[in-house]
C-alpha positions, 0 to 999 in steps of 0.5 A, spaced: 855 676 710 852 680 704 847 674 702 844 675 709 844 682 709 840 682 702 835 677 705 834 681 711 832 687 706 828 683 702 824 681 708 823 688 710 821 691 704 816 685 703 813 686 710 812 693 709 809 693 702 802 692 702 799 686 699 793 686 695 788 679 695 782 678 690 778 684 693 776 687 686 771 693 685 764 691 684 764 695 678 770 691 675 768 686 670 770 679 670 776 678 666 776 671 667 770 671 662 770 672 654 765 677 654 766 678 647 764 671 645 758 671 641 758 663 640 752 658 642 755 652 645 748 649 646 741 649 645 735 645 648 728 644 646 722 641 649 720 636 647 727 634 648 732 632 642 739 632 641 741 639 638 747 640 634 751 646 634 755 647 628 759 653 628 763 652 622 757 652 618 753 656 623 747 651 623 743 649 629 740 642 628 737 636 631 741 629 630 735 625 631 729 627 628 723 628 632 716 624 632 712 624 626 706 629 628 710 633 633 708 640 633 714 645 631 710 652 631 710 652 639 717 650 642 720 652 648 727 653 647 733 655 651 740 657 648 747 657 652 753 660 651 760 658 653 763 662 659 759 668 658 752 668 656 750 671 649 743 675 648 739 672 643 734 675 637 730 671 632 728 674 625 720 674 624 717 678 618 724 681 617 725 684 624 730 682 629 726 680 636 729 679 643 728 672 645 728 670 653 730 662 655 724 658 656 719 662 651 716 659 645 719 659 638 716 657 632 721 652 629 716 649 623 721 652 618 728 654 618 729 660 623 735 665 623 737 667 630 742 672 632 747 671 638 750 677 641 756 677 645 755 679 653 759 686 652 755 687 645 761 687 641 760 681 637 755 677 634 754 671 630 748 669 626 745 661 626 740 658 622 736 653 626 733 647 623 729 642 627 727 636 623 721 631 624 721 624 621 719 623 614 715 617 617 713 614 623 719 610 626 715 608 632 709 605 628 707 598 627 705 596 620 701 590 621 702 585 616 699 578 614 704 572 613 701 566 615 694 563 616 691 558 622 685 553 621 680 556 625 673 557 622 668 559 628 669 565 633 674 564 639 670 563 646 676 563 650 684 562 648 691 563 651 698 562 648 704 559 651 711 558 648 714 552 651 720 548 649 721 552 642 714 551 640 708 556 640 702 553 643 695 556 642 690 553 646 683 555 644 675 553 644 670 556 640 663 558 641 660 550 641 665 549 647 670 545 642 677 545 644 683 545 640 691 546 640 695 550 634 702 549 635 708 551 631 715 552 631 716 558 626 709 561 627 708 560 619 706 553 619 701 550 624 699 544 626 692 543 629 689 538 634 682 537 637 683 536 645 678 531 648 675 536 653 669 541 652 667 547 655 674 549 657 675 556 659 682 557 656 683 564 659 683 561 666 689 556 664 697 556 665 703 551 664 707 549 670 712 544 669 710 539 664 703 540 665 697 544 663 691 546 668 685 549 665 678 551 668 672 549 665 666 553 665 663 550 671 669 552 675 672 545 676 680 545 674 683 540 670 690 538 668 694 534 663 701 532 661 703 536 655 705 530 652 698 526 652 693 532 653 689 527 657 685 531 662 683 529 669 679 533 674 684 536 680 681 535 687 681 541 691 678 543 697 677 550 695 673 553 690 677 556 684 675 562 681 680 564 676 687 561 674 692 567 673 699 564 671 705 560 673 710 564 676 716 562 681 714 554 680 707 555 683 700 556 680 697 562 682 689 562 682 684 566 685 679 562 690 674 563 695 673 560 702 668 562 708 673 569 709 672 571 702 676 571 696 684 570 696 690 569 692 692 561 693 698 558 690 699 550 688 705 547 687 703 540 688 698 537 693 692 542 695 692 549 694 695 554 699 692 560 701 697 566 701 694 573 702 687 576 702 685 579 695 683 587 696 675 588 696 677 593 690 680 587 686 676 586 680 672 580 679 670 580 671 673 580 664 680 579 667 686 578 662 692 575 666 699 575 663 706 575 665 712 579 663 720 578 665 722 582 671 730 582 672 731 575 673 724 573 674 717 574 672 712 578 674 704 577 674 699 582 671 692 582 671 688 587 666 680 588 668 675 592 667 672 596 674 667 601 674 667 602 666 674 603 666 681 599 665 685 597 671 692 594 672 694 590 678 701 586 679 702 580 683 710 578 685 713 571 686 711 572 694 704 573 692 704 581 694 698 584 690 699 591 688 694 596 684 699 599 678 694 603 674 687 606 677 681 606 673 682 613 671 680 613 664 687 612 661 685 605 659 678 603 657 674 598 659 675 592 654 673 584 654 678 580 651 684 585 649 690 582 646 696 583 651 704 583 649 711 584 652 715 587 647 722 591 648 721 593 655 714 595 653 707 592 656 702 593 651 694 592 650 691 592 643 684 591 641 679 588 645 671 588 645 668 595 648 662 595 652 658 597 647 659 591 643 664 594 638 671 593 637 677 597 639 683 598 634 687 602 639 694 600 643 695 602 650 703 602 652 707 602 659 714 603 659 715 603 667 712 596 668 705 598 668 705 604 673 703 609 667 699 608 661 698 612 655 694 611 648 700 609 643 697 611 637 703 609 633 701 602 634 694 602 633 691 596 629 688 598 622 681 599 620 678 593 623 679 591 631 681 585 634 680 581 640 682 574 643 688 573 639 694 568 641 700 573 642 707 571 641 714 574 639 717 572 633 724 571 636 727 571 629 725 578 628 723 580 635 716 582 632 709 582 636 705 576 632 697 575 633 694 569 631 687 568 629 682 572 634 675 575 633 673 581 628 667 585 627 666 580 621 667 574 625 673 569 626 680 571 623 684 566 620 690 571 619 697 570 623 699 577 622 706 581 625 707 588 627 713 590 623 716 596 626 718 602 621 726 603 621 730 609 620 733 610 614 739 614 612 735 619 608 731 621 614 738 624 617 739 629 612 738 635 615 740 640 609 733 638 606 
């Protein structure tokens, strides 16, 4: 009985008592925040880098150095606290100057910042040190490591990797064709091929056969074992052999309706799609690269005095990836490669007859390109080289080619600079 009476009294008191829920005064401070915490939790800069905040030593630094040549005199920066947001000042000429996120700082030397807690009661001083690589770790250093037996300027060429062998087919100015083959890219065998006036830039390997177009437009084929070439009968006029993808030979050909993309896997060529009117017709360099579990065909060509990039998939769909907007110059016989998820175009002959030393690269499948000055050639330009990947080292290799001084017999690889431990020492 006493327990029931006590419970009734308790319920009455609770019901009569005012209950306050979270309706705090607007002027009341949010006590869930530590407004007296001056620490910097995170710093972000543009260009982006992984920034480390070391509270123990009061040092803010980037773990991985920025690229060589990065301008640190004008860096957009952001500072963030923990639960509350401190205000930031930086020291310049002995004075503390207020800083707002998203503004620019001169970080070309060690910079002191003062982080002041939101309630202004506490402050903490940090030293910011943003480092740049001591040398260019994104750069190629081109090194000669072998020679190949070429004595006359290369007129046309194309390189293939087949059955663990590196095959470089080329013809010289007299129209003489040769095959240079190697298993290690160091020791090369040379074989003269009994076919004249072959345009090896218009060639492809399909199965155990190689197809090449002669200067008169006729197409010849031969087994890779014997290399005894014979004409391939066709009812269409082939303009350019591009490449082999999806077990088909893809060519540009023309009929009464105009230029079309054709495929061949035996018998006669089959028309696939009409080629857009804007598709280039001169100075075409065709190559392939991996794309998922298949290959994708690419075409570089000059158009309206500028370079342009197109793609062809295994169904024959043609897409213009890079328009002639000046991003890539107009070049003849540039060297193209696919390396570490990057497409590259190096060297080539310019329209004024000089040779390019520049490298242009794309990391998004050929859609956008930029001058990749890290990988430029040396003082001399180079065109019409055989291009391989040195599988043992994963490096790009150029074989032979033309230079301003004549034919090159060099086999040179692009050695990528490596980051060393000394470059990670932020207390320098």
